[in-house]
Short mmCIF file of the C-alpha atoms (twelve columns), coordinates in Angstrom:
data_MODEL
# 
_entry.id   MODEL 
# 
loop_
_atom_site.group_PDB 
_atom_site.id 
_atom_site.type_symbol 
_atom_site.label_atom_id 
_atom_site.label_alt_id 
_atom_site.label_comp_id 
_atom_site.label_asym_id 
_atom_site.label_seq_id 
_atom_site.Cartn_x 
_atom_site.Cartn_y 
_atom_site.Cartn_z 
_atom_site.pdbx_PDB_model_num 
ATOM 1   C CA . MET A 1   29.384 -70.699 -27.836 1 
ATOM 2   C CA . ALA A 2   31.167 -74.516 -27.236 1 
ATOM 3   C CA . ARG A 3   33.118 -75.658 -29.791 1 
ATOM 4   C CA . ILE A 4   30.284 -78.311 -30.207 1 
ATOM 5   C CA . GLU A 5   26.647 -78.365 -30.047 1 
ATOM 6   C CA . GLY A 6   25.483 -80.399 -27.069 1 
ATOM 7   C CA . VAL A 7   23.073 -82.863 -27.557 1 
ATOM 8   C CA . PRO A 8   19.201 -81.821 -27.677 1 
ATOM 9   C CA . ALA A 9   16.259 -83.736 -25.428 1 
ATOM 10  C CA . ARG A 10  14.693 -84.998 -28.659 1 
ATOM 11  C CA . ASN A 11  17.761 -87.225 -29.059 1 
ATOM 12  C CA . ALA A 12  19.003 -87.613 -25.441 1 
ATOM 13  C CA . SER A 13  18.928 -91.188 -23.874 1 
ATOM 14  C CA . PRO A 14  16.601 -91.728 -21.038 1 
ATOM 15  C CA . ILE A 15  18.600 -90.959 -18.328 1 
ATOM 16  C CA . VAL A 16  19.805 -87.883 -19.865 1 
ATOM 17  C CA . LYS A 17  17.029 -86.823 -20.254 1 
ATOM 18  C CA . LEU A 18  16.220 -87.375 -16.925 1 
ATOM 19  C CA . ALA A 19  19.153 -85.348 -15.818 1 
ATOM 20  C CA . TYR A 20  18.306 -82.667 -17.465 1 
ATOM 21  C CA . ARG A 21  15.017 -82.373 -16.193 1 
ATOM 22  C CA . PHE A 22  16.492 -82.564 -12.994 1 
ATOM 23  C CA . GLY A 23  19.629 -80.587 -14.160 1 
ATOM 24  C CA . PRO A 24  18.461 -76.505 -14.478 1 
ATOM 25  C CA . LYS A 25  16.789 -77.274 -10.594 1 
ATOM 26  C CA . MET A 26  19.857 -78.898 -8.928  1 
ATOM 27  C CA . MET A 27  22.205 -76.044 -10.357 1 
ATOM 28  C CA . LYS A 28  19.869 -73.011 -8.945  1 
ATOM 29  C CA . LYS A 29  19.861 -74.834 -5.893  1 
ATOM 30  C CA . LEU A 30  23.906 -75.148 -6.144  1 
ATOM 31  C CA . ALA A 31  24.160 -71.237 -7.006  1 
ATOM 32  C CA . GLY A 32  21.501 -69.516 -5.179  1 
ATOM 33  C CA . ARG A 33  20.295 -67.849 -8.586  1 
ATOM 34  C CA . MET A 34  19.544 -69.381 -12.021 1 
ATOM 35  C CA . PRO A 35  21.507 -68.305 -14.547 1 
ATOM 36  C CA . GLN A 36  21.026 -65.476 -16.993 1 
ATOM 37  C CA . ARG A 37  22.494 -66.940 -20.093 1 
ATOM 38  C CA . GLY A 38  20.901 -70.550 -21.201 1 
ATOM 39  C CA . ASN A 39  19.754 -73.542 -19.216 1 
ATOM 40  C CA . GLY A 40  22.965 -73.619 -17.235 1 
ATOM 41  C CA . ILE A 41  23.374 -77.187 -17.246 1 
ATOM 42  C CA . GLU A 42  25.736 -76.429 -20.692 1 
ATOM 43  C CA . PRO A 43  28.712 -78.890 -19.607 1 
ATOM 44  C CA . MET A 44  26.320 -82.024 -18.745 1 
ATOM 45  C CA . GLU A 45  24.748 -81.206 -22.867 1 
ATOM 46  C CA . ILE A 46  28.507 -82.133 -23.654 1 
ATOM 47  C CA . TRP A 47  28.963 -85.324 -21.703 1 
ATOM 48  C CA . ALA A 48  25.702 -86.597 -23.176 1 
ATOM 49  C CA . TYR A 49  27.829 -87.862 -25.778 1 
ATOM 50  C CA . GLN A 50  29.273 -90.507 -23.537 1 
ATOM 51  C CA . PRO A 51  25.852 -91.085 -21.476 1 
ATOM 52  C CA . LYS A 52  27.446 -93.620 -19.236 1 
ATOM 53  C CA . MET A 53  30.418 -91.386 -18.484 1 
ATOM 54  C CA . MET A 54  28.049 -88.651 -17.690 1 
ATOM 55  C CA . VAL A 55  26.310 -91.346 -15.285 1 
ATOM 56  C CA . ALA A 56  29.652 -92.052 -13.707 1 
ATOM 57  C CA . MET A 57  31.076 -88.499 -13.486 1 
ATOM 58  C CA . GLY A 58  28.033 -87.479 -11.583 1 
ATOM 59  C CA . ARG A 59  28.391 -90.341 -9.277  1 
ATOM 60  C CA . PHE A 60  31.645 -89.358 -8.242  1 
ATOM 61  C CA . ASN A 61  30.816 -85.994 -8.651  1 
ATOM 62  C CA . GLN A 62  27.669 -86.953 -5.510  1 
ATOM 63  C CA . ALA A 63  30.404 -88.446 -3.502  1 
ATOM 64  C CA . VAL A 64  32.578 -86.019 -2.979  1 
ATOM 65  C CA . ARG A 65  30.414 -83.301 -2.498  1 
ATOM 66  C CA . LYS A 66  29.016 -86.254 0.482   1 
ATOM 67  C CA . GLY A 67  32.535 -85.273 2.465   1 
ATOM 68  C CA . ARG A 68  31.889 -83.033 5.265   1 
ATOM 69  C CA . GLY A 69  35.497 -82.963 6.625   1 
ATOM 70  C CA . VAL A 70  36.099 -79.407 5.699   1 
ATOM 71  C CA . ASP A 71  34.212 -76.633 5.629   1 
ATOM 72  C CA . GLU A 72  32.446 -75.797 3.114   1 
ATOM 73  C CA . ARG A 73  34.413 -71.679 3.099   1 
ATOM 74  C CA . LEU A 74  37.758 -73.552 2.337   1 
ATOM 75  C CA . LYS A 75  35.994 -75.803 -0.106  1 
ATOM 76  C CA . ASN A 76  34.530 -73.570 -1.774  1 
ATOM 77  C CA . LEU A 77  38.034 -71.053 -2.482  1 
ATOM 78  C CA . MET A 78  39.661 -74.543 -3.205  1 
ATOM 79  C CA . GLU A 79  37.361 -75.413 -5.980  1 
ATOM 80  C CA . LEU A 80  37.440 -71.701 -7.726  1 
ATOM 81  C CA . LYS A 81  41.261 -71.524 -7.488  1 
ATOM 82  C CA . GLY A 82  41.090 -74.521 -8.932  1 
ATOM 83  C CA . ALA A 83  38.608 -73.270 -12.201 1 
ATOM 84  C CA . GLN A 84  40.995 -70.322 -12.399 1 
ATOM 85  C CA . MET A 85  44.531 -72.151 -12.861 1 
ATOM 86  C CA . ILE A 86  42.421 -74.490 -15.546 1 
ATOM 87  C CA . GLY A 87  40.714 -71.363 -16.957 1 
ATOM 88  C CA . CYS A 88  37.313 -72.737 -17.347 1 
ATOM 89  C CA . GLU A 89  35.245 -69.696 -17.758 1 
ATOM 90  C CA . TYR A 90  31.410 -72.268 -16.919 1 
ATOM 91  C CA . CYS A 91  33.676 -73.012 -13.559 1 
ATOM 92  C CA . VAL A 92  35.117 -69.381 -12.614 1 
ATOM 93  C CA . ASP A 93  31.049 -67.796 -13.167 1 
ATOM 94  C CA . LEU A 94  29.590 -70.592 -11.335 1 
ATOM 95  C CA . GLY A 95  32.285 -70.398 -8.543  1 
ATOM 96  C CA . SER A 96  32.123 -66.909 -7.809  1 
ATOM 97  C CA . GLN A 97  28.602 -67.690 -7.622  1 
ATOM 98  C CA . ILE A 98  28.950 -70.318 -5.448  1 
ATOM 99  C CA . CYS A 99  31.624 -68.619 -2.941  1 
ATOM 100 C CA . ARG A 100 29.277 -65.424 -2.833  1 
ATOM 101 C CA . SER A 101 25.898 -67.115 -1.837  1 
ATOM 102 C CA . SER A 102 28.072 -69.487 0.867   1 
ATOM 103 C CA . GLY A 103 28.699 -65.599 2.675   1 
ATOM 104 C CA . LEU A 104 32.101 -65.106 1.053   1 
ATOM 105 C CA . SER A 105 32.058 -61.018 0.507   1 
ATOM 106 C CA . ASP A 106 33.287 -59.010 -2.979  1 
ATOM 107 C CA . GLU A 107 36.760 -58.081 -1.524  1 
ATOM 108 C CA . GLU A 108 37.698 -62.158 -0.674  1 
ATOM 109 C CA . LEU A 109 36.738 -62.611 -4.197  1 
ATOM 110 C CA . LEU A 110 38.703 -60.176 -5.761  1 
ATOM 111 C CA . ALA A 111 42.170 -60.756 -3.279  1 
ATOM 112 C CA . LEU A 112 41.763 -64.478 -4.292  1 
ATOM 113 C CA . PRO A 113 44.066 -64.318 -6.291  1 
ATOM 114 C CA . ASN A 114 47.069 -62.431 -4.146  1 
ATOM 115 C CA . TYR A 115 45.462 -64.981 -1.370  1 
ATOM 116 C CA . ARG A 116 49.258 -65.003 0.500   1 
ATOM 117 C CA . SER A 117 49.693 -61.668 0.760   1 
ATOM 118 C CA . SER A 118 45.783 -60.777 2.153   1 
ATOM 119 C CA . HIS A 119 44.715 -60.627 5.060   1 
ATOM 120 C CA . LEU A 120 41.161 -62.124 4.624   1 
ATOM 121 C CA . PHE A 121 42.756 -65.341 4.398   1 
ATOM 122 C CA . SER A 122 43.933 -67.777 7.359   1 
ATOM 123 C CA . ASP A 123 47.263 -69.307 7.303   1 
ATOM 124 C CA . ARG A 124 45.086 -72.746 6.772   1 
ATOM 125 C CA . GLU A 125 43.147 -71.505 4.222   1 
ATOM 126 C CA . LYS A 126 46.229 -69.874 2.749   1 
ATOM 127 C CA . VAL A 127 47.939 -73.322 3.236   1 
ATOM 128 C CA . GLY A 128 45.225 -75.251 1.382   1 
ATOM 129 C CA . LEU A 129 44.955 -72.385 -1.530  1 
ATOM 130 C CA . ASP A 130 49.333 -73.695 -1.681  1 
ATOM 131 C CA . TYR A 131 47.901 -77.089 -1.758  1 
ATOM 132 C CA . THR A 132 45.520 -76.758 -4.199  1 
ATOM 133 C CA . VAL A 133 48.395 -74.775 -6.498  1 
ATOM 134 C CA . ALA A 134 50.793 -77.513 -6.230  1 
ATOM 135 C CA . VAL A 135 47.809 -80.104 -7.375  1 
ATOM 136 C CA . MET A 136 45.978 -78.518 -9.666  1 
ATOM 137 C CA . ARG A 137 49.970 -77.676 -11.432 1 
ATOM 138 C CA . THR A 138 50.471 -80.493 -14.361 1 
ATOM 139 C CA . PRO A 139 52.961 -81.855 -12.988 1 
ATOM 140 C CA . VAL A 140 51.816 -82.607 -9.599  1 
ATOM 141 C CA . GLU A 141 54.242 -80.138 -7.638  1 
ATOM 142 C CA . VAL A 142 53.696 -80.986 -4.319  1 
ATOM 143 C CA . SER A 143 56.369 -81.048 -1.999  1 
ATOM 144 C CA . ASP A 144 57.500 -82.676 1.312   1 
ATOM 145 C CA . GLU A 145 57.217 -79.698 2.833   1 
ATOM 146 C CA . LEU A 146 54.280 -78.342 1.575   1 
ATOM 147 C CA . PHE A 147 52.778 -81.653 2.220   1 
ATOM 148 C CA . GLY A 148 54.307 -81.565 5.723   1 
ATOM 149 C CA . ARG A 149 52.862 -77.966 6.347   1 
ATOM 150 C CA . MET A 150 49.370 -79.377 5.064   1 
ATOM 151 C CA . ARG A 151 49.373 -82.036 7.782   1 
ATOM 152 C CA . GLU A 152 49.281 -79.225 10.562  1 
ATOM 153 C CA . PHE A 153 46.235 -78.145 9.803   1 
ATOM 154 C CA . PHE A 154 44.384 -81.069 8.549   1 
ATOM 155 C CA . THR A 155 43.970 -84.755 9.843   1 
ATOM 156 C CA . GLU A 156 44.607 -87.959 7.353   1 
ATOM 157 C CA . PRO A 157 40.994 -88.192 6.057   1 
ATOM 158 C CA . GLN A 158 40.655 -84.874 5.378   1 
ATOM 159 C CA . LEU A 159 43.594 -84.445 3.034   1 
ATOM 160 C CA . VAL A 160 42.005 -87.304 1.370   1 
ATOM 161 C CA . GLU A 161 38.867 -85.221 0.837   1 
ATOM 162 C CA . ILE A 162 40.709 -82.484 -0.025  1 
ATOM 163 C CA . THR A 163 42.716 -84.256 -2.553  1 
ATOM 164 C CA . ALA A 164 39.835 -86.145 -4.007  1 
ATOM 165 C CA . LEU A 165 37.806 -82.693 -4.496  1 
ATOM 166 C CA . LEU A 166 40.855 -81.151 -6.987  1 
ATOM 167 C CA . THR A 167 40.692 -84.659 -8.461  1 
ATOM 168 C CA . LEU A 168 36.845 -83.592 -9.184  1 
ATOM 169 C CA . VAL A 169 37.718 -79.799 -10.010 1 
ATOM 170 C CA . ASN A 170 40.461 -81.435 -12.716 1 
ATOM 171 C CA . LEU A 171 37.552 -82.652 -14.880 1 
ATOM 172 C CA . ASP A 172 36.327 -79.169 -15.459 1 
ATOM 173 C CA . ARG A 173 39.543 -79.194 -18.289 1 
ATOM 174 C CA . LEU A 174 36.571 -81.227 -20.298 1 
ATOM 175 C CA . ASN A 175 34.577 -77.676 -20.300 1 
ATOM 176 C CA . ALA A 176 37.675 -75.154 -20.581 1 
ATOM 177 C CA . ALA A 177 39.079 -77.710 -24.037 1 
ATOM 178 C CA . PHE A 178 35.111 -77.818 -25.121 1 
ATOM 179 C CA . ALA A 179 35.633 -73.915 -25.315 1 
ATOM 180 C CA . ILE A 180 32.219 -73.931 -22.649 1 
ATOM 181 C CA . GLY A 181 31.487 -70.241 -21.699 1 
ATOM 182 C CA . SER A 182 29.585 -68.629 -18.651 1 
ATOM 183 C CA . ALA A 183 26.806 -69.190 -18.171 1 
ATOM 184 C CA . GLY A 184 26.444 -66.063 -16.491 1 
ATOM 185 C CA . PHE A 185 25.373 -66.866 -13.172 1 
ATOM 186 C CA . SER A 186 27.653 -63.731 -11.777 1 
ATOM 187 C CA . ASP A 187 25.973 -61.877 -14.252 1 
ATOM 188 C CA . GLY A 188 26.212 -57.653 -12.559 1 
ATOM 189 C CA . MET A 189 28.432 -58.868 -9.601  1 
ATOM 190 C CA . VAL A 190 31.772 -60.215 -9.141  1 
ATOM 191 C CA . CYS A 191 33.832 -62.470 -10.649 1 
ATOM 192 C CA . VAL A 192 36.963 -64.242 -11.094 1 
ATOM 193 C CA . LEU A 193 38.923 -64.105 -13.862 1 
ATOM 194 C CA . PRO A 194 41.160 -67.265 -14.992 1 
ATOM 195 C CA . ASP A 195 45.134 -67.159 -13.096 1 
ATOM 196 C CA . ARG A 196 47.355 -68.926 -13.776 1 
ATOM 197 C CA . PRO A 197 50.030 -68.660 -11.427 1 
ATOM 198 C CA . PRO A 198 54.036 -68.342 -12.398 1 
ATOM 199 C CA . ALA A 199 56.148 -71.790 -13.321 1 
ATOM 200 C CA . SER A 200 57.500 -73.648 -11.126 1 
ATOM 201 C CA . GLY A 201 60.054 -72.060 -8.871  1 
ATOM 202 C CA . HIS A 202 58.504 -69.315 -8.409  1 
ATOM 203 C CA . PRO A 203 59.381 -68.604 -4.848  1 
ATOM 204 C CA . GLU A 204 55.696 -67.742 -3.313  1 
ATOM 205 C CA . PHE A 205 55.077 -71.918 -4.440  1 
ATOM 206 C CA . SER A 206 59.075 -73.081 -3.229  1 
ATOM 207 C CA . ARG A 207 58.868 -71.977 0.276   1 
# 
């Protein structure tokens, strides 16, 4: 249960009520499955305390997700890895199901915490995941060497699209701060666990 109760529909503003109406359908379309616990829109119900912020965040979310310069498989992997690092239960539950419905295997999901040593991910994906880890750290730790490796695989517009996505993922810290739990999108199936990488200086990220 979240640390605060979300705004009930009876107390919501008209724009929030509209979001509540379409939210569950949107989540089902995104995940390919209904949540097994609750209505699946718990983060929206928390954001509803600040309707203008909720609307602005929704618009930013839509704008970022309209990017088509990077393949969905990689973006889904990066988003799930970022959610792991934040430790957001809601996000890793939903993200695992999104990855699965987009074609990733259970084996690939289980390999994500050790992606560097896995044969299941391409060099391009591994560099993208290295970048994810570096961007999601606090403070950000994107070295010139890592950025140079990214430029070997991605164009400048793609780099902006990827980094904007990771900026969006960072907003999921709100979910973690309010302890919004899993909605059960991945119940009965493989779901990754929070995975906070070691602190700065680990050889895996200093190459």
